[in-house]
OpenMM code with the backbone's topology and positions (N, CA, C; nanometers):
from openmm import Vec3, app, unit

residues = "MET SER GLU GLU THR SER THR LEU ARG LEU SER GLU SER ASP GLY VAL THR ILE VAL SER PHE LYS ASP ALA SER ILE LEU ASP ALA LEU SER ILE GLN ARG ILE GLY GLN GLN LEU TYR GLN VAL VAL ASP ALA PRO ASN ARG SER LYS VAL VAL LEU ASP PHE SER ALA VAL ARG PHE LEU SER SER GLN ALA LEU GLY VAL LEU LEU THR LEU ARG ARG LYS ALA ASP LYS ALA GLY VAL LYS ILE ALA LEU CYS ALA ILE ARG PRO GLU LEU PHE ARG VAL PHE THR ILE THR ASN LEU ASN GLN PHE PHE ALA PHE PHE ASP THR THR GLN ASP ALA VAL ALA GLY LEU ASN LYS".split()
positions = [
    Vec3(0.0762, -0.1455, 0.0040),
    Vec3(0.0413, -0.0184, -0.0130),
    Vec3(0.0665, 0.1409, 0.0265),
    Vec3(0.0768, 0.1934, -0.1209),
    Vec3(0.1856, 0.3101, -0.0946),
    Vec3(0.1082, 0.4378, 0.0186),
    Vec3(0.2101, 0.5532, 0.0577),
    Vec3(0.1498, 0.6282, 0.1040),
    Vec3(0.0605, 0.7328, 0.0140),
    Vec3(0.1328, 0.7194, -0.1202),
    Vec3(0.0023, 0.8308, -0.1739),
    Vec3(-0.1624, 0.8026, -0.2137),
    Vec3(-0.1642, 0.6818, -0.1850),
    Vec3(-0.2853, 0.6388, -0.2430),
    Vec3(-0.3479, 0.5555, -0.0886),
    Vec3(-0.2644, 0.5556, -0.0435),
    Vec3(-0.3662, 0.5105, 0.1213),
    Vec3(-0.4523, 0.6125, 0.1963),
    Vec3(-0.5512, 0.5716, 0.2224),
    Vec3(-0.6233, 0.6324, 0.3342),
    Vec3(-0.5830, 0.6504, 0.4952),
    Vec3(-0.4858, 0.5347, 0.4987),
    Vec3(-0.4618, 0.5160, 0.6626),
    Vec3(-0.3040, 0.5549, 0.6612),
    Vec3(-0.2719, 0.5702, 0.7429),
    Vec3(-0.1253, 0.5961, 0.8187),
    Vec3(-0.0718, 0.4949, 0.9186),
    Vec3(0.0373, 0.4247, 0.8846),
    Vec3(0.0571, 0.3211, 0.9086),
    Vec3(0.2026, 0.3469, 1.0473),
    Vec3(0.1929, 0.3146, 1.1658),
    Vec3(0.3401, 0.3188, 1.2621),
    Vec3(0.3181, 0.2013, 1.3568),
    Vec3(0.4971, 0.2030, 1.4117),
    Vec3(0.5140, 0.0791, 1.4595),
    Vec3(0.5048, 0.0994, 1.6226),
    Vec3(0.5037, 0.0908, 1.7277),
    Vec3(0.5091, 0.1349, 1.8668),
    Vec3(0.5259, -0.0435, 1.9351),
    Vec3(0.6524, -0.1068, 2.0065),
    Vec3(0.6451, -0.1902, 2.0570),
    Vec3(0.5930, -0.3090, 2.0437),
    Vec3(0.6091, -0.3261, 1.8999),
    Vec3(0.5465, -0.4488, 1.8723),
    Vec3(0.4220, -0.4173, 1.7760),
    Vec3(0.3021, -0.3599, 1.7996),
    Vec3(0.2005, -0.2932, 1.7691),
    Vec3(0.1865, -0.1943, 1.6475),
    Vec3(0.1228, -0.2545, 1.5447),
    Vec3(0.1300, -0.1631, 1.4502),
    Vec3(0.0030, -0.0785, 1.4616),
    Vec3(0.0206, 0.0789, 1.4754),
    Vec3(-0.1002, 0.1584, 1.5074),
    Vec3(-0.1592, 0.2309, 1.3642),
    Vec3(-0.2720, 0.2163, 1.3447),
    Vec3(-0.3343, 0.2238, 1.1664),
    Vec3(-0.4028, 0.3626, 1.2358),
    Vec3(-0.3725, 0.4434, 1.1695),
    Vec3(-0.4099, 0.6053, 1.1886),
    Vec3(-0.5147, 0.6372, 1.0933),
    Vec3(-0.6358, 0.6790, 1.0768),
    Vec3(-0.6812, 0.7359, 0.9448),
    Vec3(-0.6859, 0.8636, 0.9467),
    Vec3(-0.6655, 0.8915, 0.7691),
    Vec3(-0.6366, 1.0243, 0.7305),
    Vec3(-0.7699, 1.1384, 0.7034),
    Vec3(-0.8924, 1.0468, 0.7067),
    Vec3(-1.0066, 1.1155, 0.6514),
    Vec3(-1.0764, 1.1557, 0.7543),
    Vec3(-1.1321, 1.2484, 0.8100),
    Vec3(-1.2344, 1.2805, 0.9074),
    Vec3(-1.3442, 1.2449, 0.8766),
    Vec3(-1.3865, 1.1662, 0.7591),
    Vec3(-1.5143, 1.1477, 0.7073),
    Vec3(-1.5118, 0.9977, 0.6958),
    Vec3(-1.6016, 0.8789, 0.7121),
    Vec3(-1.5282, 0.8071, 0.6273),
    Vec3(-1.7089, 0.7407, 0.5912),
    Vec3(-1.7619, 0.7816, 0.5486),
    Vec3(-1.9253, 0.8091, 0.4702),
    Vec3(-1.9382, 0.6864, 0.2732),
    Vec3(-1.8607, 0.7754, 0.2103),
    Vec3(-1.8685, 0.7157, 0.0957),
    Vec3(-1.8635, 0.5744, 0.0959),
    Vec3(-1.9072, 0.5406, -0.0272),
    Vec3(-1.8652, 0.3451, -0.0610),
    Vec3(-1.7499, 0.3493, -0.0891),
    Vec3(-1.6968, 0.4333, -0.1963),
    Vec3(-1.5696, 0.4118, -0.2545),
    Vec3(-1.4472, 0.3924, -0.1656),
    Vec3(-1.4658, 0.5295, -0.0600),
    Vec3(-1.3556, 0.5457, 0.0456),
    Vec3(-1.3725, 0.3983, 0.1591),
    Vec3(-1.4553, 0.3799, 0.1450),
    Vec3(-1.5197, 0.2845, 0.2687),
    Vec3(-1.4313, 0.1509, 0.1716),
    Vec3(-1.4515, 0.1050, 0.0531),
    Vec3(-1.4177, 0.0174, -0.0056),
    Vec3(-1.2514, -0.0013, 0.0183),
    Vec3(-1.2078, 0.1396, -0.0091),
    Vec3(-1.0664, 0.1249, 0.0028),
    Vec3(-0.9951, 0.1267, 0.1163),
    Vec3(-1.0341, 0.1559, 0.2261),
    Vec3(-1.0058, 0.1439, 0.3328),
    Vec3(-1.0305, 0.0324, 0.3794),
    Vec3(-1.1461, -0.0422, 0.3617),
    Vec3(-1.1388, -0.1984, 0.4092),
    Vec3(-1.0204, -0.2682, 0.3038),
    Vec3(-1.0027, -0.2608, 0.2018),
    Vec3(-0.8899, -0.3170, 0.1421),
    Vec3(-0.7655, -0.2935, 0.2176),
    Vec3(-0.7361, -0.1864, 0.2627),
    Vec3(-0.5923, -0.1822, 0.3120),
    Vec3(-0.5952, -0.2267, 0.4193),
    Vec3(-0.7168, -0.2287, 0.5090),
    Vec3(-0.6896, -0.2505, 0.6751),
    Vec3(-0.7150, -0.4175, 0.6697),
    Vec3(-0.7521, -0.4951, 0.5749),
    Vec3(-0.7604, -0.6044, 0.5360),
    Vec3(-0.6227, -0.6820, 0.5119),
    Vec3(-0.5340, -0.5840, 0.4711),
    Vec3(-0.3817, -0.6167, 0.4190),
    Vec3(-0.3263, -0.5857, 0.5333),
    Vec3(-0.3288, -0.5290, 0.6527),
    Vec3(-0.2504, -0.4832, 0.7056),
    Vec3(-0.2720, -0.6083, 0.8234),
    Vec3(-0.4148, -0.6657, 0.7862),
    Vec3(-0.4232, -0.8034, 0.9128),
    Vec3(-0.3646, -0.9209, 0.8680),
    Vec3(-0.3585, -0.8991, 0.7303),
    Vec3(-0.3096, -1.0376, 0.6386),
    Vec3(-0.1773, -1.0207, 0.6213),
    Vec3(-0.1002, -0.9163, 0.7038),
    Vec3(0.0924, -0.9119, 0.6629),
    Vec3(0.1225, -0.9921, 0.7314),
    Vec3(0.2070, -1.0649, 0.7017),
    Vec3(0.3103, -1.1448, 0.7616),
    Vec3(0.3645, -1.0954, 0.8916),
    Vec3(0.3875, -1.1805, 1.0218),
    Vec3(0.4443, -1.1477, 1.1661),
    Vec3(0.3654, -1.0284, 1.2241),
    Vec3(0.2178, -0.9913, 1.1786),
    Vec3(0.1722, -0.9172, 1.2390),
    Vec3(0.0749, -0.9608, 1.3393),
    Vec3(0.0734, -0.9241, 1.4702),
    Vec3(-0.0084, -0.9999, 1.5754),
    Vec3(-0.0760, -0.9220, 1.6520),
    Vec3(-0.0558, -0.7482, 1.6471),
    Vec3(-0.1396, -0.6699, 1.7433),
    Vec3(-0.1498, -0.5268, 1.6484),
    Vec3(-0.2773, -0.5347, 1.6434),
    Vec3(-0.2903, -0.4016, 1.5516),
    Vec3(-0.4235, -0.2865, 1.6449),
    Vec3(-0.4017, -0.1566, 1.6398),
    Vec3(-0.4445, -0.0526, 1.6972),
    Vec3(-0.5226, 0.0574, 1.5852),
    Vec3(-0.6113, 0.0414, 1.5996),
    Vec3(-0.6813, 0.1362, 1.4527),
    Vec3(-0.7470, 0.2885, 1.5415),
    Vec3(-0.6358, 0.3870, 1.5166),
    Vec3(-0.6851, 0.5164, 1.5814),
    Vec3(-0.8141, 0.5832, 1.5302),
    Vec3(-0.8503, 0.6383, 1.6164),
    Vec3(-0.9815, 0.7188, 1.5486),
    Vec3(-0.9817, 0.8516, 1.5591),
    Vec3(-0.8672, 0.8975, 1.6332),
    Vec3(-0.8446, 1.0013, 1.6810),
    Vec3(-0.8828, 1.1905, 1.5569),
    Vec3(-0.8883, 1.1045, 1.4209),
    Vec3(-0.9212, 1.2052, 1.3211),
    Vec3(-1.0572, 1.1912, 1.2820),
    Vec3(-1.1029, 1.1112, 1.3151),
    Vec3(-1.2454, 1.0579, 1.2367),
    Vec3(-1.3376, 1.1203, 1.3092),
    Vec3(-1.4304, 1.1855, 1.2407),
    Vec3(-1.5441, 1.2327, 1.2900),
    Vec3(-1.6634, 1.1759, 1.2828),
    Vec3(-1.6412, 1.1476, 1.1651),
    Vec3(-1.8098, 1.0658, 1.0999),
    Vec3(-1.7948, 0.9310, 1.0283),
    Vec3(-1.8933, 0.8498, 1.0756),
    Vec3(-1.8401, 0.6773, 1.0285),
    Vec3(-1.9895, 0.6512, 0.9993),
    Vec3(-2.0077, 0.6220, 0.9042),
    Vec3(-2.1210, 0.5379, 0.8480),
    Vec3(-2.1118, 0.3745, 0.8635),
    Vec3(-2.2636, 0.3238, 0.8407),
    Vec3(-2.3060, 0.1878, 0.9017),
    Vec3(-2.1857, 0.0763, 0.8067),
    Vec3(-2.1924, 0.1500, 0.7123),
    Vec3(-2.0882, 0.0590, 0.6059),
    Vec3(-1.9843, 0.0337, 0.6478),
    Vec3(-1.9301, 0.1235, 0.7158),
    Vec3(-1.7715, 0.1657, 0.7627),
    Vec3(-1.7798, 0.0510, 0.9160),
    Vec3(-1.9007, 0.0744, 0.9236),
    Vec3(-1.8787, -0.0668, 1.0773),
    Vec3(-1.9049, -0.2002, 1.0459),
    Vec3(-1.9430, -0.2311, 0.9069),
    Vec3(-1.9357, -0.3352, 0.8376),
    Vec3(-1.8250, -0.3976, 0.8501),
    Vec3(-1.7339, -0.2926, 0.7450),
    Vec3(-1.5935, -0.3398, 0.7271),
    Vec3(-1.5131, -0.3509, 0.8538),
    Vec3(-1.5634, -0.2727, 0.9825),
    Vec3(-1.4983, -0.3122, 1.0902),
    Vec3(-1.4952, -0.4483, 1.1054),
    Vec3(-1.6288, -0.4862, 1.1358),
    Vec3(-1.7022, -0.6357, 1.1870),
    Vec3(-1.6130, -0.7567, 1.0745),
    Vec3(-1.6001, -0.7307, 0.9740),
    Vec3(-1.5533, -0.8386, 0.8912),
    Vec3(-1.3901, -0.8088, 0.9063),
    Vec3(-1.3224, -0.7069, 0.9264),
    Vec3(-1.1988, -0.6745, 0.9846),
    Vec3(-1.1556, -0.7758, 1.1292),
    Vec3(-1.2582, -0.7753, 1.1697),
    Vec3(-1.2251, -0.8107, 1.3102),
    Vec3(-1.2441, -0.9754, 1.2696),
    Vec3(-1.3361, -1.0482, 1.2032),
    Vec3(-1.3677, -1.1589, 1.1772),
    Vec3(-1.1904, -1.2380, 1.0786),
    Vec3(-1.1310, -1.1294, 1.0411),
    Vec3(-1.0357, -1.1882, 0.9654),
    Vec3(-0.8878, -1.1856, 1.0365),
    Vec3(-0.8919, -1.0778, 1.1646),
    Vec3(-0.8309, -1.0711, 1.2355),
    Vec3(-0.8315, -1.2131, 1.3287),
    Vec3(-0.9467, -1.2640, 1.3536),
    Vec3(-0.9621, -1.3756, 1.4361),
    Vec3(-0.8754, -1.4772, 1.3815),
    Vec3(-0.9220, -1.4968, 1.2469),
    Vec3(-0.8619, -1.6095, 1.1737),
    Vec3(-0.7162, -1.6155, 1.1567),
    Vec3(-0.6535, -1.4852, 1.1241),
    Vec3(-0.5149, -1.4904, 1.1545),
    Vec3(-0.4264, -1.4203, 1.2655),
    Vec3(-0.5233, -1.4609, 1.3848),
    Vec3(-0.4477, -1.4867, 1.5172),
    Vec3(-0.3734, -1.3525, 1.5557),
    Vec3(-0.5022, -1.2325, 1.4731),
    Vec3(-0.4192, -1.0870, 1.5156),
    Vec3(-0.5305, -1.0195, 1.6157),
    Vec3(-0.4594, -0.9663, 1.7308),
    Vec3(-0.5373, -0.8786, 1.7927),
    Vec3(-0.5151, -0.7470, 1.7076),
    Vec3(-0.6556, -0.6879, 1.7719),
    Vec3(-0.7092, -0.5515, 1.7308),
    Vec3(-0.7751, -0.4664, 1.8320),
    Vec3(-0.7306, -0.3523, 1.8977),
    Vec3(-0.8098, -0.2315, 1.9970),
    Vec3(-0.8234, -0.1100, 1.8889),
    Vec3(-0.9462, -0.0967, 1.9264),
    Vec3(-0.9242, 0.0452, 1.8551),
    Vec3(-0.9534, 0.1646, 1.9956),
    Vec3(-0.8748, 0.3027, 1.9465),
    Vec3(-0.8634, 0.4168, 2.0541),
    Vec3(-0.8927, 0.5341, 1.9876),
    Vec3(-0.9095, 0.6226, 2.0931),
    Vec3(-0.9359, 0.7569, 2.0675),
    Vec3(-1.1017, 0.7801, 1.9804),
    Vec3(-1.1634, 0.7307, 2.0284),
    Vec3(-1.2922, 0.7284, 1.9694),
    Vec3(-1.4187, 0.7937, 2.0194),
    Vec3(-1.4218, 0.9083, 1.9311),
    Vec3(-1.5266, 1.0517, 1.9964),
    Vec3(-1.6151, 0.9420, 2.0825),
    Vec3(-1.6857, 1.0421, 2.1838),
    Vec3(-1.8146, 0.9887, 2.2272),
    Vec3(-1.9481, 0.9514, 2.1245),
    Vec3(-1.9430, 1.0485, 2.0706),
    Vec3(-2.0728, 1.0284, 2.0124),
    Vec3(-2.0809, 0.8719, 1.8774),
    Vec3(-1.9239, 0.8437, 1.8232),
    Vec3(-1.9302, 0.7938, 1.7554),
    Vec3(-1.9128, 0.6252, 1.8587),
    Vec3(-1.8704, 0.6443, 1.9280),
    Vec3(-1.8565, 0.5256, 2.0485),
    Vec3(-1.9947, 0.4923, 2.0410),
    Vec3(-2.1132, 0.5859, 2.0771),
    Vec3(-2.2573, 0.5703, 2.0876),
    Vec3(-2.2910, 0.4241, 1.9750),
    Vec3(-2.2561, 0.4564, 1.8730),
    Vec3(-2.2748, 0.3999, 1.7445),
    Vec3(-2.2327, 0.2159, 1.7735),
    Vec3(-2.1084, 0.2862, 1.8213),
    Vec3(-2.0946, 0.1006, 1.8236),
    Vec3(-2.1434, 0.0574, 1.9643),
    Vec3(-2.2336, 0.1208, 2.0343),
    Vec3(-2.2656, 0.0577, 2.1765),
    Vec3(-2.3962, 0.0161, 2.1133),
    Vec3(-2.4525, 0.1144, 2.0590),
    Vec3(-2.6152, 0.1065, 1.9785),
    Vec3(-2.6431, -0.0488, 1.8902),
    Vec3(-2.4883, -0.0531, 1.7935),
    Vec3(-2.5172, -0.1408, 1.7556),
    Vec3(-2.4509, -0.2869, 1.8057),
    Vec3(-2.4379, -0.2588, 1.9352),
    Vec3(-2.3538, -0.4134, 2.0010),
    Vec3(-2.2173, -0.4286, 1.9335),
    Vec3(-2.1613, -0.3443, 1.8687),
    Vec3(-2.0319, -0.3661, 1.8041),
    Vec3(-1.9377, -0.3187, 1.9298),
    Vec3(-1.9446, -0.2754, 2.0272),
    Vec3(-1.8890, -0.2351, 2.1543),
    Vec3(-1.8309, -0.3949, 2.2215),
    Vec3(-1.9038, -0.4684, 2.1523),
    Vec3(-1.8878, -0.6113, 2.2294),
    Vec3(-1.7312, -0.7156, 2.2073),
    Vec3(-1.7545, -0.6340, 2.0745),
    Vec3(-1.6492, -0.7388, 1.9388),
    Vec3(-1.5026, -0.6820, 1.9765),
    Vec3(-1.4904, -0.5615, 2.0035),
    Vec3(-1.3559, -0.4555, 2.0090),
    Vec3(-1.3501, -0.4108, 2.1490),
    Vec3(-1.2302, -0.3970, 2.1775),
    Vec3(-1.0991, -0.3496, 2.2812),
    Vec3(-1.1315, -0.1895, 2.2989),
    Vec3(-1.1384, -0.1180, 2.3383),
    Vec3(-1.1739, 0.0152, 2.3390),
    Vec3(-1.0943, 0.0829, 2.4233),
    Vec3(-0.9712, 0.2019, 2.4020),
    Vec3(-0.8890, 0.2603, 2.4615),
    Vec3(-0.8767, 0.4015, 2.4678),
    Vec3(-0.8451, 0.4970, 2.5622),
    Vec3(-0.8504, 0.6118, 2.5635),
    Vec3(-0.7502, 0.6870, 2.4361),
    Vec3(-0.6899, 0.6188, 2.4527),
    Vec3(-0.5214, 0.6818, 2.3644),
    Vec3(-0.4275, 0.5497, 2.3192),
    Vec3(-0.3641, 0.5847, 2.1916),
    Vec3(-0.3145, 0.4922, 2.1594),
    Vec3(-0.1829, 0.4283, 2.2409),
    Vec3(-0.1679, 0.4817, 2.3624),
    Vec3(-0.0292, 0.4238, 2.4419),
    Vec3(-0.1152, 0.3688, 2.5350),
    Vec3(-0.2409, 0.3658, 2.5398),
    Vec3(-0.2956, 0.2597, 2.6526),
    Vec3(-0.3398, 0.1610, 2.5806),
    Vec3(-0.3667, 0.1915, 2.3995),
    Vec3(-0.4042, 0.0317, 2.3567),
    Vec3(-0.2743, -0.0360, 2.2960),
    Vec3(-0.1562, 0.0115, 2.3112),
    Vec3(-0.0298, -0.0880, 2.2828),
    Vec3(-0.0294, -0.1537, 2.4431),
    Vec3(-0.0506, -0.0378, 2.5520),
    Vec3(-0.0202, -0.1287, 2.6590),
    Vec3(-0.1265, -0.2248, 2.7150),
    Vec3(-0.2517, -0.1711, 2.6510),
    Vec3(-0.3251, -0.3320, 2.6697),
    Vec3(-0.3389, -0.4284, 2.5437),
    Vec3(-0.2664, -0.4419, 2.4411),
    Vec3(-0.2387, -0.5258, 2.3600),
    Vec3(-0.1100, -0.6115, 2.4225),
    Vec3(-0.0030, -0.5556, 2.4837),
    Vec3(0.0819, -0.6067, 2.5263),
    Vec3(0.0918, -0.6779, 2.6522),
    Vec3(-0.0430, -0.6664, 2.7579),
    Vec3(0.0097, -0.7357, 2.8202),
    Vec3(-0.0328, -0.8744, 2.8649),
] * unit.nanometer
topology = app.Topology()
chain = topology.addChain("A")
for resn in residues:
    res = topology.addResidue(resn, chain)
    for name in ("N", "CA", "C"):
        topology.addAtom(name, app.Element.getBySymbol(name[0]), res)
């Protein structure tokens, strides 16, 4: 995934891959499809066992994007990859709660907390 075409920013911290979203809105179908493919590549990468999704830049998220996250969770489970989400705005977290997706992910306030939580 090249940096120019990617809608994600990847970094590493203590053996954990941190995925940050570049877009504040994840709403249109084409963007969601692109993000989904990039996220699936992240969890399918060899020697990757822990991933944090950093939502600090995200202000809006469509229900279709939630479906991508659920598929990502299934792929991660198959690949033996642990996933945590962090820095989700309260109004977005309510959507996770209403849809019961909060039961499928570990949530943390900061990337540092998420990295520490995955490394326990």
